[in-house]
C-alpha positions in Angstrom: -0.2 -0.2 0.0 1.5 3.3 -1.1 2.4 6.4 1.4 -0.4 9.1 1.0 0.9 12.5 0.3 -0.7 15.9 0.2 -2.8 16.4 -3.0 -4.3 19.9 -3.9 -6.3 20.6 -7.3 -6.7 24.6 -7.7 -9.2 26.1 -10.4 -9.8 29.8 -10.6 -12.8 30.0 -9.0 -11.7 27.3 -6.1 -10.1 24.7 -4.2 -12.1 21.5 -5.4 -9.9 18.7 -4.1 -7.1 19.0 -1.0 -6.7 15.7 0.3 -4.2 13.0 1.0 -4.1 10.5 -1.7 -2.3 7.6 -2.5 -1.4 8.4 -6.3 -2.5 10.8 -8.9 -2.7 10.2 -12.9 -1.9 13.5 -14.8 -1.8 14.5 -18.0 1.3 16.5 -18.4 2.0 18.2 -22.2 5.0 15.1 -22.6 2.9 12.5 -21.9 0.8 10.8 -18.7 2.7 10.6 -15.5 1.5 8.9 -12.0 3.0 10.6 -9.2 3.1 8.8 -5.9 4.4 9.6 -2.4 8.2 11.0 -2.4 8.1 12.0 -6.3 11.3 13.7 -7.6 10.4 17.6 -8.0 8.8 18.2 -10.8 7.1 21.4 -12.6 5.2 20.5 -16.0 2.5 22.0 -18.4 -0.6 20.1 -18.5 -2.7 19.1 -22.0 -6.5 18.3 -22.1 -7.2 15.2 -20.8 -8.4 13.3 -17.6 -6.8 13.7 -13.9 -7.5 10.7 -11.9 -7.0 10.8 -8.2 -6.8 7.5 -6.0 -7.7 7.9 -2.4 -6.8 5.3 0.3 -9.2 2.7 0.3 -9.8 2.2 -3.4 -11.8 5.2 -4.2 -11.0 7.7 -7.1 -12.2 10.6 -8.6 -11.4 11.6 -12.3 -12.0 15.1 -13.4 -11.3 16.3 -16.9 -8.4 19.2 -17.1 -8.3 21.3 -20.0 -4.6 23.2 -19.6 -2.7 24.5 -16.5 0.3 23.1 -14.2 1.4 20.5 -12.2 4.1 21.1 -9.3 5.4 18.3 -7.6 7.5 19.2 -4.5 8.3 17.3 -1.2 5.0 19.0 0.3 3.0 17.0 -2.4 1.6 17.9 -5.9 -0.4 20.8 -6.6 -2.3 21.3 -9.6 -3.4 24.7 -10.8 -5.7 23.9 -13.8 -7.4 26.8 -15.6 -10.7 24.2 -16.2 -11.0 21.2 -14.1 -14.9 19.5 -14.5 -15.6 16.4 -12.5 -16.7 13.5 -14.5 -19.3 12.9 -12.1 -21.1 16.0 -12.1 -20.6 15.8 -16.4 -24.2 14.3 -17.9 -24.0 13.1 -21.2 -27.3 15.6 -22.1 -26.8 18.3 -19.6 -24.5 20.5 -22.0 -27.8 20.3 -24.7 -30.4 21.9 -22.3 -29.1 25.6 -22.4 -29.6 25.4 -26.3 -33.1 23.9 -26.2 -32.2 20.8 -27.4 -34.7 17.6 -26.7 -33.4 14.8 -25.2 -33.2 11.7 -27.3 -34.5 8.6 -25.7 -34.9 6.6 -28.9 -32.8 5.5 -31.4 -32.7 8.2 -34.5 -32.9 6.7 -38.1 -29.3 7.7 -38.7 -27.7 6.1 -35.8 -29.9 2.7 -36.9 -29.6 2.6 -40.8 -25.8 1.2 -42.0 -24.8 4.1 -44.7 -21.4 2.5 -45.6 -21.3 -0.9 -47.3 -19.5 -3.6 -45.8 -16.3 -4.8 -47.5 -17.5 -8.5 -48.2 -20.5 -6.8 -50.2 -18.5 -4.3 -52.4 -18.2 -5.9 -56.1 -14.9 -5.6 -58.0 -15.4 -3.1 -61.5 -13.4 -5.7 -63.4 -14.5 -8.7 -62.8 -18.4 -8.2 -61.7 -17.7 -10.5 -58.6 -17.5 -9.6 -54.8 -14.2 -8.2 -53.4 -13.1 -8.6 -50.3 -10.7 -5.3 -50.6 -11.6 -2.0 -51.9 -7.7 -1.8 -53.2 -7.0 -3.2 -56.6 -5.5 -6.2 -57.5 -1.7 -6.6 -58.3 -2.7 -7.6 -62.1 -5.3 -4.6 -62.3 -2.2 -2.0 -61.1 0.1 -3.1 -63.6 -2.3 -2.5 -66.3 -3.5 0.7 -65.0 0.6 2.1 -63.8 2.7 0.5 -66.3 6.4 0.0 -64.8 8.6 3.2 -64.7 10.8 2.1 -67.7 7.6 2.3 -69.5 6.8 5.7 -69.0 9.9 8.0 -69.1 12.3 7.8 -72.2 15.3 6.8 -71.5 18.3 9.4 -72.1 21.3 9.0 -73.9 24.0 8.3 -71.2 26.3 11.7 -70.3 29.6 11.8 -71.6 32.2 13.6 -69.9 35.1 16.3 -71.2 37.9 15.9 -70.4 
């Protein structure tokens, strides 16, 4: 069981989380990093992504982070986020309500209709039989695109002037 350390998540509006945690997965600008207790000091910028906090006892909480900074020091980890949204508070259709969009309860015809044929149902243009691939066959390629030697005329070799 990892040692707990002090973690703070701060947005411009308020302090979102201030607690002792076991680990935090941070979306750094150069890649995700997991911070545990006694981590080496780091100062990093954040990219848009998920910040996952692991609390003692196995509980976890996830936030969407838009941008910001993460500072790891001996006292703990501090994340200064430009925007931080708790994923538990985020509902799939909650952002539609301010725009007057209705809640979709049944699938629409667009989501149930298949608009793209399966690769096994395509028909080869030359042989008129079902093809498993949309790419032309090797024989069709050689007819459509002759070899390089046939397309460009050969030049006479250069003579050296001495």
